[in-house]
C-alpha positions as YAML, in Angstrom:
chain: A
units: angstrom
residues:
- id: 1
  name: MET
  ca: [69.18, 176.44, 125.53]
- id: 2
  name: LYS
  ca: [71.45, 174.45, 127.62]
- id: 3
  name: LYS
  ca: [69.93, 171.65, 129.67]
- id: 4
  name: GLN
  ca: [70.54, 172.09, 133.28]
- id: 5
  name: VAL
  ca: [70.77, 169.33, 135.97]
- id: 6
  name: PRO
  ca: [67.54, 169.22, 137.90]
- id: 7
  name: PRO
  ca: [68.09, 169.37, 141.82]
- id: 8
  name: GLU
  ca: [66.72, 165.87, 142.16]
- id: 9
  name: SER
  ca: [69.23, 164.31, 139.96]
- id: 10
  name: PRO
  ca: [71.35, 161.50, 141.09]
- id: 11
  name: PHE
  ca: [74.26, 163.48, 139.16]
- id: 12
  name: ARG
  ca: [76.23, 164.67, 142.27]
- id: 13
  name: LEU
  ca: [79.66, 166.68, 141.88]
- id: 14
  name: PHE
  ca: [80.27, 167.42, 145.40]
- id: 15
  name: PRO
  ca: [81.76, 163.86, 146.45]
- id: 16
  name: SER
  ca: [83.95, 163.83, 143.29]
- id: 17
  name: LEU
  ca: [85.11, 167.45, 143.80]
- id: 18
  name: HIS
  ca: [85.71, 166.97, 147.58]
- id: 19
  name: GLN
  ca: [87.78, 163.84, 146.60]
- id: 20
  name: LEU
  ca: [89.72, 165.93, 144.17]
- id: 21
  name: CYS
  ca: [90.40, 168.72, 146.46]
- id: 22
  name: THR
  ca: [91.58, 166.32, 149.28]
- id: 23
  name: LEU
  ca: [93.78, 164.41, 146.99]
- id: 24
  name: MET
  ca: [95.24, 167.93, 145.61]
- id: 25
  name: THR
  ca: [95.84, 169.05, 149.27]
- id: 26
  name: ARG
  ca: [97.48, 165.78, 150.28]
- id: 27
  name: TYR
  ca: [99.91, 166.14, 147.21]
- id: 28
  name: CYS
  ca: [100.76, 169.95, 147.89]
- id: 29
  name: ASN
  ca: [101.45, 169.39, 151.56]
- id: 30
  name: ARG
  ca: [103.50, 166.25, 151.18]
- id: 31
  name: SER
  ca: [106.95, 167.09, 152.52]
- id: 32
  name: ARG
  ca: [109.69, 167.44, 149.92]
- id: 33
  name: GLY
  ca: [113.30, 168.69, 150.43]
- id: 34
  name: ILE
  ca: [112.59, 172.33, 149.40]
- id: 35
  name: ARG
  ca: [109.36, 172.27, 151.49]
- id: 36
  name: GLU
  ca: [111.08, 171.00, 154.66]
- id: 37
  name: GLN
  ca: [114.15, 172.94, 154.27]
- id: 38
  name: GLU
  ca: [112.21, 176.23, 153.65]
- id: 39
  name: GLN
  ca: [109.06, 175.48, 155.92]
- id: 40
  name: LEU
  ca: [106.96, 175.85, 152.80]
- id: 41
  name: THR
  ca: [103.53, 174.67, 152.52]
- id: 42
  name: GLY
  ca: [101.52, 173.92, 149.28]
- id: 43
  name: VAL
  ca: [99.81, 177.28, 149.73]
- id: 44
  name: HIS
  ca: [102.94, 179.28, 150.47]
- id: 45
  name: GLY
  ca: [104.41, 177.82, 147.00]
- id: 46
  name: TRP
  ca: [101.17, 178.78, 145.12]
- id: 47
  name: LEU
  ca: [101.35, 182.22, 146.64]
- id: 48
  name: ILE
  ca: [105.03, 182.52, 145.74]
- id: 49
  name: HIS
  ca: [104.02, 181.51, 142.18]
- id: 50
  name: PHE
  ca: [101.01, 183.94, 142.12]
- id: 51
  name: LEU
  ca: [102.87, 186.96, 143.54]
- id: 52
  name: TYR
  ca: [105.86, 186.40, 141.20]
- id: 53
  name: ASP
  ca: [103.87, 186.54, 138.13]
- id: 54
  name: GLN
  ca: [101.85, 189.82, 139.23]
- id: 55
  name: THR
  ca: [102.71, 193.20, 137.42]
- id: 56
  name: GLU
  ca: [100.61, 195.23, 139.63]
- id: 57
  name: PRO
  ca: [100.94, 195.82, 143.32]
- id: 58
  name: VAL
  ca: [99.15, 193.03, 145.26]
- id: 59
  name: TYR
  ca: [97.39, 193.45, 148.54]
- id: 60
  name: GLN
  ca: [95.88, 191.02, 150.90]
- id: 61
  name: ARG
  ca: [92.35, 191.64, 149.61]
- id: 62
  name: ASP
  ca: [93.61, 190.68, 146.11]
- id: 63
  name: ILE
  ca: [94.76, 187.29, 147.48]
- id: 64
  name: GLU
  ca: [91.55, 186.80, 149.39]
- id: 65
  name: LYS
  ca: [89.42, 187.44, 146.09]
- id: 66
  name: ARG
  ca: [91.62, 185.47, 143.84]
- id: 67
  name: LEU
  ca: [91.80, 182.42, 146.17]
- id: 68
  name: CYS
  ca: [88.28, 182.82, 147.57]
- id: 69
  name: ILE
  ca: [89.38, 182.36, 151.08]
- id: 70
  name: ARG
  ca: [88.50, 184.32, 154.25]
- id: 71
  name: ARG
  ca: [90.38, 187.23, 155.51]
- id: 72
  name: SER
  ca: [91.62, 185.33, 158.69]
- id: 73
  name: THR
  ca: [93.13, 182.45, 156.56]
- id: 74
  name: VAL
  ca: [94.93, 184.90, 154.41]
- id: 75
  name: THR
  ca: [96.18, 186.68, 157.54]
- id: 76
  name: ALA
  ca: [97.38, 183.56, 159.27]
- id: 77
  name: THR
  ca: [99.27, 182.40, 155.92]
- id: 78
  name: LEU
  ca: [100.83, 185.74, 155.21]
- id: 79
  name: ASN
  ca: [102.06, 186.03, 158.85]
- id: 80
  name: ARG
  ca: [103.74, 182.63, 158.61]
- id: 81
  name: MET
  ca: [105.24, 183.64, 155.32]
- id: 82
  name: GLU
  ca: [106.53, 186.81, 156.71]
- id: 83
  name: LYS
  ca: [107.94, 184.96, 159.85]
- id: 84
  name: ASN
  ca: [109.60, 182.59, 157.46]
- id: 85
  name: GLY
  ca: [111.32, 185.35, 155.35]
- id: 86
  name: LEU
  ca: [109.12, 184.80, 152.29]
- id: 87
  name: ILE
  ca: [107.34, 188.15, 152.03]
- id: 88
  name: VAL
  ca: [107.35, 191.66, 153.42]
- id: 89
  name: ARG
  ca: [104.48, 194.14, 153.94]
- id: 90
  name: GLU
  ca: [105.14, 197.45, 152.59]
- id: 91
  name: SER
  ca: [103.03, 200.52, 153.52]
- id: 92
  name: VAL
  ca: [101.68, 202.48, 150.40]
- id: 93
  name: PRO
  ca: [101.92, 206.30, 150.41]
- id: 94
  name: GLU
  ca: [98.40, 206.63, 149.35]
- id: 95
  name: ASP
  ca: [96.74, 204.73, 152.08]
- id: 96
  name: ALA
  ca: [98.56, 203.83, 155.42]
- id: 97
  name: ARG
  ca: [95.97, 201.02, 156.06]
- id: 98
  name: LEU
  ca: [96.98, 199.24, 152.89]
- id: 99
  name: LYS
  ca: [100.06, 196.87, 152.95]
- id: 100
  name: ARG
  ca: [101.39, 195.77, 149.42]
- id: 101
  name: ILE
  ca: [102.56, 192.12, 149.58]
- id: 102
  name: VAL
  ca: [106.16, 191.89, 148.27]
- id: 103
  name: LEU
  ca: [108.17, 188.66, 147.82]
- id: 104
  name: THR
  ca: [111.70, 188.59, 149.41]
- id: 105
  name: GLU
  ca: [114.87, 187.78, 147.79]
- id: 106
  name: LYS
  ca: [114.59, 184.43, 149.53]
- id: 107
  name: ALA
  ca: [111.15, 183.71, 147.96]
- id: 108
  name: ILE
  ca: [112.20, 184.92, 144.46]
- id: 109
  name: SER
  ca: [115.15, 182.51, 144.77]
- id: 110
  name: LEU
  ca: [112.65, 179.70, 145.52]
- id: 111
  name: HIS
  ca: [110.54, 180.44, 142.57]
- id: 112
  name: ASN
  ca: [112.03, 178.36, 139.79]
- id: 113
  name: ASP
  ca: [111.81, 175.34, 142.09]
- id: 114
  name: VAL
  ca: [108.11, 176.13, 142.89]
- id: 115
  name: GLU
  ca: [107.30, 176.63, 139.35]
- id: 116
  name: LYS
  ca: [108.81, 173.31, 138.35]
- id: 117
  name: GLU
  ca: [106.79, 171.59, 141.13]
- id: 118
  name: CYS
  ca: [103.59, 173.39, 139.90]
- id: 119
  name: GLN
  ca: [104.23, 172.23, 136.29]
- id: 120
  name: PHE
  ca: [105.05, 168.79, 137.41]
- id: 121
  name: PHE
  ca: [101.93, 168.65, 139.63]
- id: 122
  name: GLU
  ca: [99.67, 169.92, 136.65]
- id: 123
  name: SER
  ca: [101.22, 167.28, 134.42]
- id: 124
  name: VAL
  ca: [100.27, 164.53, 136.78]
- id: 125
  name: LEU
  ca: [96.79, 165.99, 137.16]
- id: 126
  name: THR
  ca: [95.95, 166.47, 133.63]
- id: 127
  name: ALA
  ca: [97.53, 163.18, 132.14]
- id: 128
  name: GLY
  ca: [95.50, 161.52, 129.50]
- id: 129
  name: ILE
  ca: [93.09, 164.65, 129.20]
- id: 130
  name: SER
  ca: [92.84, 166.41, 125.86]
- id: 131
  name: MET
  ca: [93.42, 170.17, 125.55]
- id: 132
  name: GLU
  ca: [89.75, 170.60, 124.39]
- id: 133
  name: ASP
  ca: [88.40, 168.74, 127.59]
- id: 134
  name: LEU
  ca: [90.93, 170.79, 129.86]
- id: 135
  name: GLU
  ca: [89.59, 174.13, 128.30]
- id: 136
  name: GLN
  ca: [86.00, 172.99, 128.84]
- id: 137
  name: PHE
  ca: [86.71, 171.95, 132.28]
- id: 138
  name: GLN
  ca: [88.23, 175.31, 133.01]
- id: 139
  name: LYS
  ca: [85.30, 177.24, 131.68]
- id: 140
  name: THR
  ca: [83.01, 174.82, 133.73]
- id: 141
  name: LEU
  ca: [84.92, 175.60, 136.93]
- id: 142
  name: GLN
  ca: [84.78, 179.26, 136.19]
- id: 143
  name: VAL
  ca: [81.11, 179.33, 135.87]
- id: 144
  name: MET
  ca: [80.72, 177.20, 139.06]
- id: 145
  name: CYS
  ca: [82.93, 179.58, 140.93]
- id: 146
  name: LYS
  ca: [80.97, 182.66, 139.73]
- id: 147
  name: ASN
  ca: [77.66, 180.81, 140.64]
- id: 148
  name: LEU
  ca: [78.90, 180.32, 144.18]
- id: 149
  name: THR
  ca: [80.30, 183.79, 144.49]
- id: 150
  name: ASP
  ca: [77.09, 185.46, 143.11]
- id: 151
  name: TYR
  ca: [75.00, 183.15, 145.58]
- id: 152
  name: GLU
  ca: [77.04, 184.22, 148.56]
- id: 153
  name: SER
  ca: [77.11, 187.92, 147.70]
- id: 154
  name: LYS
  ca: [73.20, 187.71, 147.65]
- id: 155
  name: GLY
  ca: [73.39, 186.51, 151.24]
- id: 156
  name: GLY
  ca: [72.84, 182.76, 150.34]
- id: 157
  name: ASN
  ca: [73.68, 180.12, 152.85]
- id: 158
  name: SER
  ca: [75.09, 176.67, 152.49]
- id: 159
  name: THR
  ca: [72.72, 173.74, 153.06]
- id: 160
  name: CYS
  ca: [75.80, 171.37, 153.08]
...
């Protein structure tokens, strides 16, 4: 059986994770040529990357679930992307309430630049870390996400 960190342990992940999230957000939102020119935020770039790689239709709820963000945040992001000509929302015949999220030609043409930025960002982020450590870290992050998702689904409230 694996040893778990007791609640009273001085080992705390939150400060380190918060710092990492802050640095990642700052990096992703830093203005660059393509971002300024196309009014792209880091999240827009990530969504272009995500949508481009999908083989099945994608709906707003898929983005909410995949990114673990609230409906209102996804709605605002998609509205801005639609306004900037990066996506369109298409009705589906089976259910008029559902709107499929589709990249425009403009977004598709930006994908290669976005992909290069994502690859460069990950190379900076993971420099000096072995593949074995990265694989373990990915597994650990997945377990943490599942723990929080399960806790929330059971009606748990944050004590932060």
